[in-house]
C-alpha positions in Angstrom: 37.7 166.6 136.3 36.5 165.0 139.6 33.3 167.2 140.0 31.9 165.9 136.7 33.4 162.4 136.4 30.1 160.6 137.2 27.9 162.8 135.1 26.2 161.5 132.0 27.0 164.8 130.2 27.9 168.4 131.3 28.4 171.9 129.9 31.8 173.5 129.5 31.9 177.4 129.2 34.9 179.6 128.4 34.9 182.3 131.1 35.4 185.1 128.5 32.2 184.3 126.5 29.0 186.2 127.1 25.9 184.7 125.6 22.2 184.1 126.1 22.4 180.9 124.1 19.4 178.6 124.5 21.1 175.8 126.6 17.9 173.7 126.5 17.9 173.6 122.7 21.7 172.9 122.7 21.2 170.0 125.0 18.4 168.6 122.9 20.6 168.8 119.8 23.4 167.1 121.7 21.2 164.2 122.8 19.5 163.8 119.4 22.9 163.7 117.6 24.1 160.8 119.7 27.6 162.2 119.5 29.7 162.5 122.7 30.7 166.2 122.2 28.8 169.2 121.0 30.5 172.5 120.1 28.7 175.8 120.1 29.4 177.8 116.9 28.9 181.4 115.7 29.8 183.4 112.6 32.9 185.3 113.3 33.9 188.7 111.9 37.6 187.8 112.4 37.8 184.1 111.7 41.7 184.0 111.8 41.5 184.7 115.5 39.2 181.7 116.2 38.9 178.0 115.9 37.2 177.4 112.6 35.0 174.4 111.7 33.4 172.9 108.7 30.2 170.8 109.1 28.6 168.1 107.0 24.9 168.1 106.2 24.1 166.4 109.5 25.9 169.0 111.6 28.9 166.8 112.3 32.2 168.7 112.5 34.3 167.4 109.6 37.2 169.9 109.9 38.6 172.0 112.7 41.6 174.4 112.7 42.6 176.6 115.6 43.3 180.2 114.5 44.0 179.4 110.9 46.1 181.8 108.8 43.7 181.3 105.9 40.3 180.4 107.3 38.1 178.1 105.2 34.9 179.7 106.6 33.7 182.1 109.4 32.0 179.4 111.4 33.8 179.7 114.7 34.2 177.9 118.1 32.1 179.8 120.7 33.7 178.3 123.8 30.5 176.6 124.8 30.4 172.8 124.8 28.6 169.7 126.0 30.7 166.7 126.7 29.5 163.2 127.7 31.1 161.8 130.8 32.0 158.6 129.0 34.2 160.7 126.6 35.9 162.5 129.5 36.6 159.2 131.2 38.2 157.8 128.0 40.5 160.7 127.4 44.2 160.2 128.2 46.3 163.3 128.4 48.6 162.0 131.2 51.8 163.1 129.4 50.7 166.8 129.1 51.5 169.4 131.7 49.2 172.0 130.0 46.2 171.3 127.8 44.3 173.6 125.4 40.9 172.6 124.2 41.4 174.2 120.8 44.8 172.6 120.1 44.7 169.4 122.1 41.1 168.1 122.3 39.0 169.4 119.4 41.3 168.2 116.6 40.9 164.7 118.1 37.1 164.9 117.8 36.8 165.6 114.1 34.0 163.5 112.7 32.9 162.7 116.3 31.4 166.0 117.5 28.2 167.8 116.7 28.0 171.4 115.8 25.4 173.7 117.3 24.9 177.1 115.6 24.2 179.8 118.2 21.4 182.1 117.0 21.4 184.2 120.2 23.8 187.0 121.2 27.4 186.0 121.7 30.6 188.0 122.2 34.1 187.2 123.4 34.6 189.7 126.3 38.3 189.0 126.6 39.2 192.5 125.4 38.4 195.9 126.9 36.7 196.9 123.6 34.4 193.9 123.5 33.6 194.1 127.2 32.4 197.7 126.7 30.3 196.6 123.7 28.8 193.8 125.8 28.0 196.2 128.7 26.2 198.5 126.3 24.3 195.6 124.7 23.1 194.3 128.0 22.2 197.8 129.3 19.9 198.4 126.3 18.5 194.9 126.1 16.8 194.5 129.5 15.5 191.0 128.7 19.0 189.6 127.9 19.2 187.3 130.9 15.7 186.0 130.8 
C-alpha cells in the first residue's frame, strides 16, 4: 500500500492475466467517468469461474458476484483495475488477515465503479493449458507487445 499511497490513481494487475489492453484508453475512461475505481472486463467462455458484473447504460457496475453458480451474464472481471488513491486511503480492512479483491473489495464498490470492456487479447494464464495457448498466440502475433 505504501508505494501508491500518495498517487492520484494507479493500475492494479493480476499476475496471471496476459493482455495487450489499451491502458491509455482505459485511463481516459476512468478519468471521464469520475468514479474512483475502474474494472477491466471481458466476455468469458466459463463465467461460473469468474467474477461476473452487470452494467447500467453509463458503464457503472450495478451488480457483481464472484464465481456465481448461476451467472447472470458472461461479462467477467479481467483482473485489471484502476484505483484512485483517495479510495485506497479511505478503505478500512484492519480486522482482516487476508483480503481477496473479488470477495472483499469489489462487492463494496457496486454502483461506485466504472466498467471498461477490453477489446484486445486477454487470457488467464493461471493454468498450463491457457499458458500454452497464450504462448502460441504471442508467437504467431509478432506485434502483440507493441
